[in-house]
N, C-alpha and C positions, 0 to 999 in steps of 0.2 A: 504494500500500500504506500502511496506517496506520503511522506512525512506531513503532519498537520491534517490528516484525514479526519472526517467527521466520525463521531462514535457510531452513527447510523451505518457507516460503511462497514463496520464489523458485522452487523446483521446481514447486509448484502453479501459480504464475503462468506459468511456461514452458509447462506442459501446457495451460493455459487459452488462452494466446496461440496455441499450435500448433493448437488446435481451432478458434479463430476463423479462422485461415488456411485450414484444411482445409474448414471450412463455407463460407467465401467462395468458395473454388475450386470447390466442388460447385455453387455458384450461378453460375459463370462470371465471378466477380469476381477480379481479380488482387490480389496483396498484396505488401507489402515491409516487413520489420522494419528499423528503422534507428535508430542512436544519435542521428542528427541530429534526429529527431523529439522527443527529450526533452532535447536539449543545453541548451536555455534554459528551465528550469522556470518561471521567473517569468513569462515570456510566456504559457506554457500556463496557469498559475494565473489570470492576468488574463482570458484569453479563455474558459476553460472552468470558471471558478469552482471550482478545486481548492484545498482548504484547505492551509495551511502545516503542518497536522498529518499530511499524507500525503506520501509520497515517490513521485515519478514514476519508474517503473522501465523501462517498455517503451513503444515507439510502433510502431503498425502502420498503414501506409498502405493504403487500400483503393480500388480503382477499376478502370477498364477499360484494359487494356494498349494502348498505342500501338505497334504493331509497327514503325513507321518511326522511332521515337525512338532516338537513339544508345545510350542506356542499355540498351535492349532488344536491342542487337546484340552485347553482351558475352557471351561463352560461356567456360566454364571446364571443364577436364577434371576428372573425379572419380575418386578411387581406387576400384578394384574393391571392392565390398561384402564379398566373401569375404576380403579382406585385413584388414578391421577388425572383422568380425563373425563369431563362431562360435556356432552354435546346437547345443546338445547335446540329443539326443532320448532 
């Protein structure tokens, strides 16, 4: 994001990132958002020619899932959607 961005831009960036993930999934490509991808911005700037006038906010890894990798064996229970979402008609 260009330095001095509006806080609303973070909302837009989140929606943009989500749609990258959904689009990748539709093509059979796995994804993962992670802070570790942006933890060292100077390394990214060097490798990707990103200007110092831009803040690096989000990193999304894309690739093909290795179902045998330990990281892909982790499962987490999720709260029932009805406990956190109410839709009024």
